[in-house]
Structures are given as structure tokens and as C-alpha cells.
C-alpha positions as CSV (number, residue, x, y, z in Angstrom):
1,M,-60.1,-26.8,3.3
2,Q,-57.5,-26.1,5.9
3,V,-55.5,-29.2,7.7
4,W,-54.7,-28.9,11.4
5,I,-51.5,-30.9,12.8
6,P,-51.1,-31.6,16.3
7,K,-49.3,-29.3,18.2
8,E,-46.5,-32.1,19.1
9,K,-46.1,-32.7,15.4
10,G,-45.9,-28.9,14.2
11,C,-47.7,-26.5,12.6
12,V,-50.8,-25.8,10.2
13,I,-50.0,-26.4,6.4
14,H,-51.7,-24.3,4.2
15,S,-55.0,-24.9,2.8
16,D,-53.6,-24.7,-0.7
17,H,-51.1,-27.1,-0.3
18,P,-51.6,-30.6,-1.9
19,Y,-50.3,-32.7,1.2
20,N,-52.1,-33.1,3.9
21,A,-48.9,-34.3,6.1
22,P,-46.0,-32.3,7.5
23,M,-42.7,-31.8,5.8
24,A,-40.0,-33.6,7.1
25,M,-37.5,-31.3,7.8
26,G,-33.7,-32.0,8.9
27,R,-32.4,-30.6,12.2
28,R,-28.5,-29.0,11.9
29,E,-27.8,-31.2,15.6
30,Q,-28.8,-34.1,13.4
31,Q,-26.4,-33.3,10.6
32,R,-23.5,-32.6,12.4
33,Q,-21.0,-35.3,12.6
34,Q,-18.3,-36.4,14.9
35,E,-15.0,-35.5,13.1
36,E,-12.2,-38.1,12.6
37,F,-9.6,-37.6,15.1
38,W,-6.6,-38.3,12.1
39,I,-6.9,-37.8,8.6
40,A,-4.3,-38.5,6.0
41,H,-2.8,-35.4,4.0
42,T,-3.7,-37.5,0.7
43,E,-7.5,-37.2,1.4
44,L,-7.3,-33.9,2.0
45,P,-9.5,-31.6,-0.6
46,R,-7.3,-30.6,-3.7
47,T,-8.5,-27.9,-6.2
48,A,-7.0,-26.7,-9.5
49,A,-4.4,-24.4,-7.7
50,H,-2.7,-27.2,-6.4
51,P,-1.4,-28.7,-9.9
52,F,-0.2,-24.9,-10.7
53,Y,1.5,-24.5,-7.1
54,E,3.2,-27.9,-7.6
55,Q,4.7,-27.1,-11.1
56,L,5.8,-23.7,-10.1
57,N,7.2,-25.0,-6.8
58,R,8.9,-27.8,-9.0
59,L,10.4,-25.2,-11.5
60,L,11.8,-23.1,-8.5
61,E,13.5,-25.9,-6.8
62,G,14.8,-27.3,-10.2
63,R,16.7,-24.6,-10.3
64,G,17.9,-24.2,-6.6
65,F,15.9,-20.8,-6.2
66,D,15.7,-21.1,-2.0
67,E,19.4,-22.0,-2.0
68,W,20.5,-19.4,-4.3
69,V,18.3,-16.4,-2.7
70,E,19.2,-17.2,0.7
71,Q,22.9,-16.8,-0.5
72,Q,21.7,-13.3,-1.6
73,C,20.4,-12.7,1.8
74,V,22.6,-13.7,4.3
75,R,24.5,-10.4,5.0
76,F,20.9,-9.4,6.2
77,Y,20.8,-12.0,9.2
78,A,21.7,-11.0,12.5
79,E,25.2,-12.5,14.1
80,T,23.2,-13.8,17.6
81,M,20.1,-15.7,17.0
82,G,16.9,-14.2,18.3
83,R,13.3,-14.9,17.0
84,P,13.1,-16.9,14.1
85,S,13.3,-14.9,10.7
86,L,10.5,-15.2,7.6
87,A,13.0,-17.6,5.0
88,P,13.7,-15.7,2.1
89,G,12.6,-18.3,-0.3
90,R,9.1,-18.2,1.9
91,Y,9.2,-14.2,1.4
92,F,9.4,-13.8,-1.9
93,R,6.8,-16.9,-2.7
94,L,4.4,-14.8,-1.0
95,L,5.0,-11.8,-3.2
96,L,4.7,-14.4,-5.8
97,I,0.9,-15.0,-4.5
98,G,0.0,-11.6,-4.7
99,Y,0.5,-11.5,-8.5
100,F,-1.1,-15.0,-9.2
101,E,-4.0,-14.7,-6.5
102,G,-4.5,-10.8,-7.8
103,I,-4.2,-9.3,-4.1
104,D,-3.2,-5.9,-3.9
105,S,-2.2,-5.7,0.0
106,E,0.6,-7.6,2.1
107,R,-2.3,-8.3,4.9
108,G,-4.6,-9.9,2.4
109,I,-1.6,-12.2,1.1
110,A,-1.0,-13.0,4.9
111,W,-5.1,-14.0,5.1
112,R,-5.2,-16.0,1.6
113,A,-2.1,-18.3,2.6
114,A,-3.6,-18.9,6.0
115,D,-6.7,-20.1,4.2
116,S,-5.6,-22.2,1.1
117,L,-4.3,-25.6,1.3
118,A,-2.9,-25.1,-2.0
119,L,-0.9,-21.8,-1.0
120,R,0.3,-23.8,2.1
121,S,1.6,-26.5,0.1
122,F,3.4,-23.9,-2.1
123,L,5.0,-22.3,1.0
124,D,5.8,-25.6,2.7
125,V,3.5,-24.8,5.7
126,G,2.3,-27.7,7.7
127,L,-1.6,-27.7,8.7
128,K,-0.5,-27.4,12.4
129,E,1.9,-24.2,11.5
130,M,0.8,-20.7,11.5
131,P,1.7,-18.8,7.7
132,P,3.6,-15.5,8.5
133,D,1.3,-12.6,9.2
134,H,1.5,-9.2,7.5
135,S,3.8,-7.5,9.8
136,T,6.8,-10.3,9.9
137,L,6.0,-9.9,5.8
138,S,6.3,-6.2,5.8
139,R,9.4,-6.6,8.2
140,T,11.2,-9.1,5.9
141,R,10.5,-6.5,3.0
142,R,11.9,-3.4,4.7
143,L,15.2,-5.4,6.0
144,I,15.8,-6.9,2.4
145,D,16.9,-4.3,-0.1
146,V,16.3,-2.8,-3.2
147,E,19.0,-4.5,-4.9
148,T,18.4,-7.8,-3.7
149,H,14.6,-7.9,-5.2
150,Q,16.3,-6.5,-8.3
151,A,18.6,-9.8,-8.3
152,V,15.5,-12.3,-8.3
153,F,14.1,-10.5,-10.9
154,R,16.9,-10.8,-13.0
155,W,17.0,-14.4,-11.7
156,V,13.4,-15.0,-13.3
157,L,14.7,-13.4,-16.6
158,E,17.5,-16.0,-17.0
159,L,14.6,-18.5,-16.4
160,L,12.9,-17.1,-19.2
161,A,16.0,-17.4,-21.4
162,E,16.5,-20.8,-20.7
163,K,13.2,-21.2,-22.0
164,N,13.7,-19.5,-25.1
165,L,11.2,-16.4,-23.6
166,L,13.6,-13.9,-23.9
167,K,15.8,-12.4,-26.7
168,G,16.4,-9.0,-26.0
169,K,16.9,-7.8,-29.8
170,T,13.2,-5.3,-29.9
171,I,12.3,-3.5,-27.0
172,G,8.8,-1.6,-26.5
173,I,8.9,1.5,-23.8
174,D,5.3,2.5,-21.9
175,A,4.5,4.0,-18.5
176,T,1.3,3.9,-16.6
177,T,0.4,5.2,-13.2
178,L,-0.4,3.6,-9.6
179,E,-2.4,5.4,-7.3
180,A,-0.9,6.5,-4.3
181,N,-1.7,5.4,-0.5
182,A,-2.3,9.0,0.3
183,A,-5.2,11.5,0.2
184,L,-5.0,14.8,-1.5
185,R,-6.6,16.4,1.1
186,S,-3.9,15.7,3.4
187,I,-1.3,17.6,1.2
188,V,0.2,20.7,2.7
189,R,2.5,23.6,1.7
190,R,6.0,22.9,1.1
191,D,6.9,26.4,2.4
192,T,4.6,27.0,5.2
193,G,3.2,23.7,6.0
194,E,-0.5,24.3,6.2
195,G,-3.3,22.5,5.1
196,Y,-5.4,22.7,1.8
197,Q,-8.7,24.2,3.7
198,E,-5.9,26.2,6.1
199,F,-4.8,27.8,3.0
200,L,-7.7,28.8,1.1
201,V,-9.3,30.3,4.4
202,R,-6.1,32.6,4.4
203,L,-6.7,33.8,1.0
204,A,-10.1,34.3,1.6
205,K,-9.6,37.0,4.6
206,E,-6.4,38.3,2.5
207,S,-8.8,39.3,-0.3
208,G,-11.3,40.8,2.3
209,I,-13.7,37.8,3.2
210,A,-13.6,37.8,7.0
211,T,-15.7,34.8,7.6
212,P,-15.8,32.7,4.4
213,T,-18.1,30.2,3.5
214,R,-18.0,26.9,1.8
215,E,-19.0,28.1,-1.3
216,Q,-17.0,30.9,-1.4
217,L,-14.1,28.7,-0.6
218,A,-14.9,26.7,-3.6
219,K,-15.4,29.6,-5.8
220,L,-12.0,31.1,-4.7
221,D,-10.2,27.9,-5.5
222,R,-11.9,27.1,-9.0
223,K,-10.4,30.6,-10.2
224,R,-7.3,30.3,-8.9
225,A,-4.5,29.3,-11.4
226,G,-1.7,26.7,-10.8
227,K,-3.4,25.2,-7.8
228,G,-2.1,21.5,-8.3
229,S,1.6,22.2,-8.5
230,N,3.9,19.6,-7.1
231,E,6.4,22.6,-6.6
232,E,4.2,24.2,-4.0
233,W,2.4,21.1,-2.3
234,V,3.2,17.7,-0.8
235,N,1.7,15.0,1.2
236,P,3.4,14.3,4.6
237,H,2.7,11.0,4.9
238,D,4.0,9.7,1.4
239,P,6.5,12.7,0.0
240,D,7.2,10.7,-3.1
241,A,3.9,10.8,-4.2
242,R,3.0,13.6,-6.8
243,I,-0.5,15.0,-7.7
244,T,-1.1,13.4,-11.1
245,K,-3.9,12.9,-13.8
246,M,-4.8,9.5,-14.1
247,K,-5.9,7.2,-17.3
248,D,-9.5,7.7,-16.3
249,G,-9.2,11.5,-16.1
250,R,-9.2,11.8,-12.3
251,T,-6.9,13.5,-10.1
252,H,-4.8,12.1,-7.6
253,L,-1.4,11.2,-5.7
254,A,0.2,8.7,-8.1
255,H,3.2,7.0,-8.8
256,K,4.7,6.2,-12.4
257,A,5.3,2.5,-13.4
258,E,7.2,2.1,-16.7
259,H,7.9,-1.4,-18.4
260,A,10.4,-2.1,-20.8
261,V,9.1,-5.5,-22.7
262,D,10.5,-7.7,-25.4
263,L,8.3,-7.7,-28.0
264,E,9.1,-11.2,-29.7
265,T,8.2,-12.9,-26.4
266,G,6.3,-10.3,-24.4
267,A,8.4,-10.7,-21.3
268,V,9.1,-7.6,-19.0
269,V,12.9,-6.8,-19.5
270,V,12.7,-3.7,-16.9
271,V,10.2,-2.3,-14.6
272,T,11.0,1.1,-13.1
273,V,9.1,3.3,-10.2
274,A,9.3,7.1,-10.8
275,A,7.7,10.2,-9.6
276,G,3.8,10.3,-11.2
277,D,4.3,13.9,-12.7
278,A,7.9,12.6,-14.6
279,G,8.1,13.3,-18.2
280,D,8.5,10.2,-20.5
281,T,11.2,11.7,-22.3
282,T,13.1,11.7,-19.0
283,T,12.1,8.2,-17.8
284,I,13.3,6.3,-21.0
285,L,16.7,7.6,-20.6
286,E,16.9,5.6,-17.2
287,T,14.7,2.9,-18.0
288,L,16.6,1.8,-21.1
289,P,19.8,1.5,-20.0
290,Q,18.6,-0.8,-17.3
291,A,17.3,-2.8,-20.1
292,G,20.4,-3.2,-21.8
293,E,22.4,-3.9,-18.8
294,H,19.6,-6.9,-17.3
295,I,19.8,-8.0,-21.1
296,A,23.3,-8.1,-21.2
297,E,24.1,-10.0,-17.6
298,V,21.4,-12.4,-18.8
299,A,23.2,-13.0,-22.0
300,C,26.3,-13.7,-20.4
301,A,24.9,-16.1,-18.2
302,T,23.0,-18.0,-20.7
303,N,24.6,-17.9,-23.8
304,Y,26.8,-20.8,-24.2
305,E,28.2,-22.7,-27.1
306,E,26.1,-25.8,-26.9
307,V,22.7,-23.9,-26.6
308,G,23.9,-21.1,-29.1
309,E,22.8,-17.5,-28.8
310,R,19.5,-17.5,-26.9
311,V,19.9,-13.8,-25.8
312,H,21.4,-10.5,-27.9
313,P,24.4,-10.1,-26.4
314,E,24.9,-6.4,-27.0
315,G,21.4,-5.4,-26.0
316,P,18.2,-3.7,-28.1
317,V,19.0,-2.9,-31.3
318,E,15.4,-1.4,-31.6
319,V,13.4,0.6,-29.1
320,V,9.5,1.0,-30.1
321,G,7.5,4.1,-28.2
322,D,4.3,6.0,-28.3
323,K,4.4,9.9,-29.1
324,G,5.0,10.9,-25.5
325,Y,8.5,9.8,-25.7
326,H,9.6,11.5,-29.0
327,S,11.7,14.3,-28.4
328,N,15.0,15.6,-30.2
329,D,17.2,14.9,-27.1
330,V,15.9,11.0,-27.1
331,L,16.0,10.7,-30.8
332,K,19.8,12.2,-30.7
333,A,20.7,9.9,-27.4
334,L,19.2,6.4,-29.0
335,G,21.1,7.5,-32.2
336,E,24.5,7.6,-30.6
337,A,23.8,4.8,-28.8
338,E,23.1,3.4,-32.1
339,V,19.8,1.9,-31.2
340,R,17.1,1.9,-34.0
341,S,14.1,4.0,-32.7
342,Y,10.4,3.5,-33.8
343,I,8.5,6.3,-32.1
344,S,5.3,7.6,-33.0
345,E,6.0,11.7,-34.1
346,P,3.0,14.0,-33.1
347,D,1.8,16.6,-35.2
348,R,4.1,19.9,-34.9
349,G,3.4,21.1,-38.3
350,R,6.7,22.4,-40.3
351,R,9.6,22.8,-37.9
352,S,12.6,24.9,-38.2
353,W,16.1,23.0,-37.8
354,K,18.2,26.4,-38.1
355,D,19.0,26.5,-33.8
356,K,19.4,22.8,-33.7
357,P,20.7,21.1,-36.8
358,E,22.1,18.1,-35.2
359,A,18.7,16.9,-34.2
360,Q,17.1,17.2,-37.9
361,P,18.8,13.7,-39.1
362,A,17.6,11.6,-36.0
363,V,14.2,13.3,-36.4
364,Y,14.1,12.4,-40.0
365,G,15.2,8.8,-39.6
366,N,12.7,7.7,-37.0
367,R,10.1,9.2,-39.1
368,R,10.9,7.3,-42.4
369,R,11.1,4.0,-40.2
370,I,7.7,4.6,-38.8
371,R,6.2,4.5,-42.0
372,G,7.6,1.5,-43.3
373,E,6.0,-2.0,-43.1
374,H,8.4,-3.2,-40.2
375,G,7.8,0.3,-38.3
376,K,3.8,-0.2,-38.1
377,E,4.2,-3.8,-37.5
378,L,6.8,-2.9,-34.3
379,L,4.2,0.3,-33.2
380,R,1.1,-2.2,-33.5
381,R,3.1,-5.2,-31.8
382,R,4.0,-2.4,-29.0
383,G,0.6,-1.9,-28.2
384,E,-0.4,-5.6,-27.5
385,F,2.6,-6.2,-25.6
386,L,2.8,-3.0,-23.8
387,E,-1.1,-2.7,-22.6
388,R,-1.0,-6.6,-22.0
389,S,1.7,-6.3,-19.2
390,F,-0.4,-3.3,-17.8
391,A,-3.4,-5.7,-17.8
392,H,-1.8,-8.3,-16.2
393,A,0.4,-6.9,-13.9
394,Y,-2.1,-3.9,-12.5
395,E,-5.6,-4.9,-13.4
396,T,-6.0,-8.4,-12.8
397,G,-2.7,-8.5,-10.2
398,S,-5.0,-5.8,-8.5
399,M,-1.7,-3.4,-8.4
400,R,-3.6,-0.4,-9.5
401,R,-3.3,1.0,-6.0
402,T,-0.5,0.8,-3.9
403,H,-1.0,0.0,-0.3
404,L,2.6,0.9,0.7
405,R,4.4,4.5,0.9
406,G,7.6,5.3,-0.6
407,R,9.3,5.1,-3.9
408,E,11.7,2.3,-3.0
409,N,8.8,0.1,-1.0
410,I,6.7,0.1,-3.9
411,L,9.5,-0.9,-6.1
412,K,10.3,-3.8,-4.2
413,R,6.4,-5.0,-4.5
414,V,6.3,-4.2,-8.1
415,L,9.6,-6.2,-9.0
416,I,8.3,-9.1,-8.0
417,H,4.9,-8.3,-8.7
418,V,6.7,-8.7,-12.0
419,G,8.6,-11.1,-12.0
420,G,5.4,-13.3,-11.2
421,L,4.0,-12.0,-14.4
422,N,7.2,-13.6,-16.6
423,L,6.8,-16.6,-14.5
424,S,3.1,-16.9,-16.0
425,L,5.0,-17.1,-19.2
426,V,7.0,-20.3,-17.9
427,M,3.7,-21.7,-16.6
428,R,1.4,-21.0,-19.9
429,Q,4.7,-23.1,-21.9
430,L,4.1,-25.7,-19.5
431,L,0.5,-26.1,-18.5
432,G,-1.4,-24.0,-21.1
433,Q,-2.4,-21.4,-18.3
434,G,-0.2,-19.1,-16.6
435,T,-2.5,-18.3,-13.5
436,P,-4.0,-21.1,-11.2
437,R,-7.6,-19.2,-12.2
438,G,-7.0,-20.0,-16.0
439,L,-6.0,-23.7,-14.9
440,Q,-9.5,-24.1,-13.3
441,G,-11.2,-24.6,-16.8
442,L,-8.3,-26.8,-18.5
443,S,-9.8,-30.0,-17.5
444,A,-13.0,-29.4,-19.5
445,D,-11.1,-28.0,-22.2
446,V,-9.2,-31.1,-22.4
447,L,-12.1,-33.2,-22.1
448,L,-13.7,-31.4,-25.0
449,I,-10.6,-32.4,-27.0
450,L,-10.8,-35.8,-26.3
451,S,-14.2,-36.1,-27.4
452,R,-13.6,-34.0,-30.5
453,F,-11.0,-36.7,-31.8
454,W,-13.0,-40.0,-30.8
455,I,-15.7,-38.6,-32.6
456,A,-13.4,-37.8,-35.6
457,T,-12.0,-41.1,-35.3
458,L,-15.0,-42.9,-35.2
459,V,-16.2,-40.8,-38.3
460,H,-13.3,-41.7,-40.4
461,T,-13.5,-45.5,-39.5
462,E,-17.3,-45.2,-40.5
463,Q,-16.9,-43.8,-43.6
464,E,-14.3,-46.1,-44.9
465,S,-16.6,-49.2,-43.9
466,A,-19.1,-48.7,-47.1
467,S,-21.5,-51.8,-45.3
468,M,-22.0,-49.9,-42.6
469,P,-23.4,-46.4,-42.1
470,M,-22.7,-44.0,-39.5
471,P,-24.4,-45.0,-36.1
472,S,-27.3,-42.1,-35.4
473,H,-26.2,-41.7,-31.7
474,A,-22.5,-40.9,-32.8
475,L,-23.8,-38.1,-35.0
476,R,-25.8,-36.9,-32.5
477,I,-22.9,-36.8,-30.0
478,E,-20.7,-34.9,-32.5
479,I,-23.7,-32.3,-33.1
480,S,-23.8,-31.7,-29.3
481,I,-20.4,-30.8,-29.1
482,L,-20.2,-28.8,-31.7
483,L,-23.0,-26.8,-30.4
484,R,-21.6,-26.5,-27.1
485,A,-17.8,-25.5,-28.3
486,D,-19.8,-22.8,-30.6
């Protein structure tokens, strides 16, 4: 039976519907409410990110970060007052947001800062104030030099040393590739300036093909040796980018980021950005001296008689690396610097030392050390801490692909990005979580721990009382909580 509803009430209800009256339906106009003219800031909704950024702000302000960084940037201010600039403390906080929120571009950082109440509080931006846009952020980055960004990175290292999160005795070194903000199809010849397609057409015509097709050009390109040489090709939009084979096997224009990590705490001591095709045996000779300088400066600033030796004052005494860093020159240089090497040795077969007898003691000493128990433990720790820093900074931190061009600009961004990674070690020590996303589930974990403690206390009390058996409802609660934990 089909029930009809009067036209002014609604439409036809399906014959199989169990009801013979129309459903009450809410209207958008009815649910719209008049907003209040005034609202207290304490009544605004708060998320798990608020306590994280509040604690991070207390940490930065407790050591006078804003005053210190403004003093570092005083030389960049103009003598005559013009348009109000972005405060240095707010600028570096914006770059830290890129790590903690996993945002790769400056445009995304500016958009997120304008949209989040927690980030507005972190940046000290009022509800009626507009946060800095991406153009202001990029202009400030170009204004402040690399040395100031490195000084901020060292400031974070001093904070880690004060929290006993930096030792500086055993250093692990490894590198990864960052995809450049440039396309392979835009590369041109260094000598003639012609594009890749124009170059192939010219080669085809020189070989006798007057009007080559796409298939003929592809066949010609496949047979050509050394077609991806960085000595012959360059991208005009990002000359610092190099044609590089990525970790996943693809070929892209890329840069190379190298980390030197404290293998006792996981803190990144140094981060450098080099050409994508630079060899590991070349970049380690630049990264390791910087690590020694940073450790010595931090030790000079944080080691007192009252607290003892927090950081090793003479720099690293042990260096750990993978097979890519193994070479005679590297091992000899480490031996001359009185640094013990634990670098994995590739299988080169039986070697002859007639032409290079001075390298034999360094190679044999490294081989003996990596075969010992201490060496094996350091190599395992290298894989753990180095890969973890890459995963946090470039995977969850979303910096695997850069949105900036020029090695100097990329280094500025990476320095503060990895500085945020170091700050997360302090936040994990204070809050148990290193990022605001990790703090979201902390309340449930705390509730579970308290519930388990209450159940254990109840069970212990009931077992001590022989006259009163354990209540069945308490047993059911204990079983339910244990099952949910599993």
C-alpha cells in the first residue's frame, strides 16, 4: 500500500516504509545561530597541539631565544624605518613549524599558521592579526645569511647539551638525496645552451635522418653513452642541482644532504648540503671538521666545574660510516686526526700495497676494529640513528622534495628543519612525545596507565584480605583493559 502525503506536507513515502508519516527534517536556516559579539579567549577550543607548543615556547623563552636571535640579526635591519619587518624569533618559529607539522613549502607553512589557533599562540599572533604570508617569509630568508641560520642550529645544540642530550664522542655519518625543484626536461647543454630535444634532433640530422620521428629520437637516445653527464648538462633554473640516481632507483635532479649524528643520543651535530653527484669520500672531509667545530664550541659554552664535562671537549674520537665512505685517503685523514674509524669495508679482493704502503696500517686498523664486538655494535647503532634522522626530517618532516632553488637557500631551510628535529628530543624528554601529532594519543595512554595502576592496587588489596574475595566486576575491568592494550 502506498501512502500519499498532502502536497503542502511533503512527498510520497515508499510503500515498503514501516511508517505512514513524513520524517522530521532539519533545515539549515533553522540550525543557523546568531554568533556572539564577544567571546573570551579562554573559551576557544583547544587541541593537543596547544600544550605542546606552549611547552616549546616556554623552553625557547626560558633561554632568551628571541632576544638572542634579534641580537644576531641586528645587522640586517635598515637604518631608516620602513615597512615593519618579520621579527627574527617569529621567522625561525615559522620554519620550526615546517618540521613539527610536516609541511614542505613556505606557502604551506604560512597557510597553516593562519588557520591554526595553536600556531597563532605559538607565534604570538592575535586573532585579529594576519600572520606573515609566504612572500614575507621568503624575503626574510633571503635577507638573513647562512651563518645566522648555523648560529641558531648551534644554539639548539647548546640546549641539548644542557639537557644531557649531546655527548659528542662517537659520531655516525651518512647522506641522502633531496629531489630538486627542477625538471630533467628543462636541462640544457653547457656549451651550446640548446635543450635536450633540440640536441637529439641535431644528432639525428647529423646521422642522416632529415625528419626524425619520436620513436627514432628515443632509439637514438637509448644507444647513446654518457647521456646524463653533469659535465655536459645543467638546469638553467637551478644550476646547483645535479642529475642523480635517487634511493628508489629513479633519476632526478637532486641535492645531497649529509648528517653527522651523535650515536649516544641521536642528536644531529651537523647537516650539510652538497651537490647531488658529490662522492661520500669527498663530503665526509667537509662534514667531519664542522662536527668537530660544533662540538668544541658547545663544550666551551656548556662545560662548567659545577656540572662537570657534559660534552667531549676535544671533538669526536670515533667515526662510524658505511661502505661509501671507505677509501685510503679518508682512513689516512682520520688516522692523522687521531680519530678511530669504524667504516664498513667493501669486498675489493686481495689488495697490493706496493704503491701506497702508508695507507696499509690505516686500512688494516679499521678492518680489525669493525670485526670486534664494539665495532659491530657501533655499526648497528649507526643504521638505527642515521636512518631515523632521515625518516623524521625528510619523510614525516616532508622535506624529501625541496621547494627552494639554490644550495644556499636549501641549506638555510634544512638547518632549521633539522634543528626542529633536535628540539623534538628535548620535547620527548619533557612530554614523552616529540611532535604535536604524537601528543594526540597521550591522554588515552595516561588514562590506560592510571587504570592499570588502580586495578593492580585493587587486586593487591583484595588478595591480602582473606575474608573478602575479589569482586567480579573488578576482574572484568582488568581483563577488558588488558585485552584492549594487546
